[in-house]
C-alpha positions in Angstrom: 100.4 -121.0 38.0 97.6 -119.6 40.8 99.0 -115.9 39.4 97.6 -117.1 36.3 94.3 -118.5 37.4 94.1 -115.1 39.3 94.3 -113.1 36.4 92.2 -114.5 33.9 89.6 -114.2 36.8 90.1 -111.1 37.0 90.2 -110.4 33.8 86.7 -112.5 33.1 85.0 -110.6 35.8 85.9 -107.3 33.8 84.8 -108.6 30.5 81.6 -109.5 31.9 81.2 -106.1 33.8 82.0 -104.4 30.6 79.2 -106.7 28.2 75.3 -106.4 27.8 72.9 -109.3 26.6 73.7 -109.8 23.3 72.9 -112.7 20.3 74.8 -115.2 19.1 75.5 -114.9 15.8 74.4 -118.2 14.7 71.1 -117.9 16.2 71.0 -114.7 14.1 72.0 -116.5 11.3 70.0 -119.7 11.8 66.7 -116.8 12.2 67.5 -115.4 8.7 67.8 -118.9 7.2 64.6 -119.9 8.9 63.0 -116.5 7.7 64.3 -116.6 4.3 63.7 -120.3 3.7 60.0 -120.1 4.9 59.2 -116.9 2.5 60.6 -118.5 -0.5 60.7 -122.2 -1.3 64.2 -122.0 -3.2 66.1 -121.3 -0.7 64.4 -123.7 1.9 66.4 -126.8 3.3 63.4 -129.3 2.5 60.2 -128.3 0.8 57.5 -127.6 3.2 54.7 -130.4 2.8 51.6 -128.4 2.1 50.6 -124.9 3.4 50.1 -125.8 7.3 53.6 -127.2 7.4 54.6 -123.7 5.7 53.1 -121.7 8.4 54.1 -123.8 11.0 57.5 -123.1 9.8 56.9 -119.5 9.9 55.4 -119.4 13.2 58.6 -121.4 14.3 60.6 -118.5 12.5 59.2 -115.6 14.7 59.0 -117.9 17.7 63.2 -118.1 17.0 63.2 -114.4 16.7 61.9 -114.3 19.8 64.2 -115.9 21.3 67.1 -114.0 19.6 65.6 -110.6 21.0 64.4 -111.2 24.5 67.7 -110.8 26.4 67.8 -107.1 23.8 64.2 -105.7 24.8 63.3 -102.7 27.2 64.1 -103.8 31.0 61.7 -101.8 32.1 58.7 -103.7 30.3 58.1 -107.4 30.8 60.3 -108.9 29.2 58.1 -111.6 27.5 54.8 -109.4 27.0 57.6 -106.6 25.1 59.1 -109.8 23.3 56.0 -111.4 22.3 54.7 -107.9 21.0 57.6 -107.8 19.0 57.0 -111.3 17.5 54.1 -110.2 16.5 55.2 -106.9 14.8 57.5 -109.4 12.5 54.7 -111.8 11.7 52.2 -108.8 10.5 55.4 -107.0 8.4 56.3 -110.6 6.3 53.4 -110.6 4.1 55.0 -106.9 2.7 58.3 -108.4 2.8 57.3 -111.3 0.4 55.6 -109.4 -1.8 58.5 -106.4 -2.2 61.0 -108.8 -2.3 59.1 -110.6 -5.1 59.0 -107.5 -7.0 62.6 -106.9 -6.7 63.1 -110.5 -7.8 60.9 -109.9 -10.8 62.9 -106.5 -11.6 66.0 -108.4 -11.1 64.7 -110.9 -13.5 63.7 -108.1 -16.3 67.2 -106.3 -15.8 69.4 -109.2 -16.3 69.7 -111.0 -19.9 71.7 -113.5 -18.5 68.9 -114.6 -15.5 67.1 -117.8 -16.9 64.1 -117.9 -14.6 62.8 -116.5 -11.4 63.7 -119.8 -9.7 67.4 -119.5 -10.7 67.7 -115.9 -9.5 66.2 -116.2 -5.8 68.0 -119.1 -5.3 71.3 -118.3 -6.5 71.5 -114.4 -7.2 73.5 -112.5 -4.5 71.5 -109.3 -5.5 68.0 -110.7 -4.3 69.6 -112.2 -0.9 70.6 -108.9 0.1 68.0 -107.1 -0.7 65.6 -109.3 0.7 67.4 -109.8 3.5 67.5 -106.4 4.3 63.8 -106.0 3.8 63.5 -108.4 6.9 66.1 -106.3 8.8 64.6 -103.4 8.3 61.2 -104.7 9.1 62.8 -105.2 12.2 64.8 -102.1 12.7 61.6 -100.1 12.3 60.4 -101.7 15.6 63.8 -100.4 17.4 65.3 -103.4 17.8 68.8 -103.1 18.8 72.1 -104.5 17.2 69.6 -108.2 15.3 69.2 -105.9 12.5 72.9 -105.0 11.9 74.3 -108.5 12.5 71.2 -109.9 9.8 72.7 -107.2 7.5 76.3 -108.2 7.8 75.3 -112.1 7.4 73.9 -111.4 4.2 77.0 -108.8 3.6 79.7 -111.7 4.1 77.5 -114.0 1.6 77.2 -111.6 -0.9 79.4 -108.6 -1.0 76.9 -106.3 -0.4 76.7 -103.7 2.4 73.4 -102.2 2.7 72.8 -100.5 6.0 69.5 -102.1 8.1 68.2 -98.2 8.1 68.7 -97.4 4.9 65.4 -96.9 3.2 64.4 -98.7 -0.6 61.7 -98.4 -2.5 59.9 -100.9 -4.7 61.5 -103.1 -7.5 65.1 -102.8 -6.4 67.5 -104.0 -9.3 70.9 -104.9 -8.4 72.9 -106.6 -10.9 75.8 -108.1 -10.0 76.3 -106.1 -6.6 79.9 -107.2 -5.5 81.6 -104.1 -3.7 77.9 -102.0 -3.3 77.8 -99.8 -0.3 74.8 -98.1 0.3 74.5 -96.1 3.9 72.3 -96.0 6.7 70.1 -92.7 5.8 70.0 -93.4 2.3 66.7 -93.2 0.5 66.1 -95.1 -3.0 62.8 -94.4 -4.9 60.8 -97.1 -6.9 62.3 -99.2 -9.9 65.9 -98.2 -9.2 68.7 -100.1 -11.2 72.5 -100.1 -9.1 75.6 -102.0 -10.7 78.2 -103.3 -8.7 80.8 -101.1 -7.1 78.3 -98.7 -5.9 78.8 -96.2 -3.0 75.7 -94.0 -1.6 77.8 -92.8 1.0 78.4 -90.0 3.5 80.5 -87.2 2.9 81.8 -87.4 6.6 82.3 -90.1 8.9 82.2 -87.6 11.9 80.6 -89.3 15.1 78.4 -86.0 15.4 76.8 -86.1 12.4 75.0 -89.6 13.9 71.1 -89.2 13.9 71.3 -86.3 10.4 70.8 -87.5 6.6 73.9 -88.4 5.8 73.6 -90.0 2.7 72.2 -89.3 -0.5 68.3 -89.6 -2.2 67.7 -91.5 -5.0 64.7 -90.8 -6.8 62.8 -93.1 -9.3 63.6 -95.3 -12.1 67.7 -94.0 -11.8 70.1 -96.5 -13.4 73.6 -96.3 -11.3 76.4 -97.7 -13.3 79.6 -99.7 -11.6 81.5 -97.7 -9.4 80.0 -94.9 -9.1 80.2 -93.0 -6.1 78.0 -90.2 -4.7 77.7 -88.9 -1.5 76.3 -86.7 0.9 72.8 -86.2 2.6 71.8 -83.1 0.9 72.6 -85.0 -2.0 69.5 -86.0 -4.4 69.6 -87.8 -7.9 66.7 -86.5 -9.8 64.2 -89.6 -11.0 64.6 -90.9 -14.3 68.5 -89.8 -14.1 71.3 -92.0 -15.6 75.0 -92.3 -13.3 77.6 -93.2 -15.5 80.3 -95.4 -14.3 83.2 -94.0 -11.8 81.2 -91.3 -11.5 82.5 -89.3 -8.2 79.0 -87.4 -7.3 78.7 -84.5 -4.4 76.1 -82.5 -5.6 72.3 -82.9 -6.5 71.2 -83.1 -10.1 67.6 -82.6 -11.7 65.3 -85.1 -12.8 66.2 -87.0 -16.4 69.8 -86.2 -15.9 73.2 -88.0 -17.6 75.9 -87.5 -15.5 79.1 -89.0 -16.9 82.9 -89.0 -16.7 84.8 -87.4 -19.5 87.9 -89.5 -19.7 89.8 -90.1 -23.0 91.7 -93.2 -24.2 94.3 -94.2 -27.4 94.0 -96.9 -29.1 97.2 -97.9 -30.9 99.0 -101.1 -32.5 101.3 -102.7 -30.2 103.6 -102.9 -32.9 104.1 -98.8 -33.3 106.2 -99.0 -30.4 105.5 -96.9 -26.5 106.2 -93.8 -25.3 106.8 -92.4 -21.8 103.1 -91.5 -21.7 101.9 -95.4 -21.7 103.6 -95.9 -18.5 101.7 -93.1 -16.6 100.1 -94.7 -13.4 
């Protein structure tokens, strides 16, 4: 028993020595929910009584942000002062996050015939959740806060099935339709009024660690539509504005504006009662 206790103590010391201050995922989830519930009444646990109540909630959410990031700030700077600067930076970023997220909401509502109202879309659509949390995480990422943006992104990923790296740059009025399985990499750049369907990957050609810090993911121009399960790879790959990328396309090279890219696959329609041949069983 003594040996077991000593082994556990040795392991505990090793774990603590190898670790760094780290925010709890629970706290990051509370932060994301507090920010989203303050910015969008449709996502609030309880409605705000009035503007003053809502302002208090926004301030409290920003103070929670300060508590989450305080263990992560640069130790060469006074922790409290640095955390206060970050809180003020987040508060200053929220108006634009709110404005851009509402533009995204309007784009999704306009682009989806099944969406009946803006309230329904904000409250229940995974595409809106993923984009709006990304805009929050991206604002935090631009403040050079480590870890927290990624945890925010992974929270949205787990809830929506949409994986957007917080470093990705996304323009105005992004419409994500359905969205499950979408992956958008760290250095992807997406223009304005883009529409993306489920299963799309904007990825890198290589996952070599030496490529870190370089432009690895594609650039998507304005008003591009990317249909389901298309894959666009490479930091040098640019999809020109007003282009359409068809479903299941695999693309690793740039295309000019106003292009239509599609996969030329064939299929047959035949009555089952006419029997089968060997080709019917090729997988």
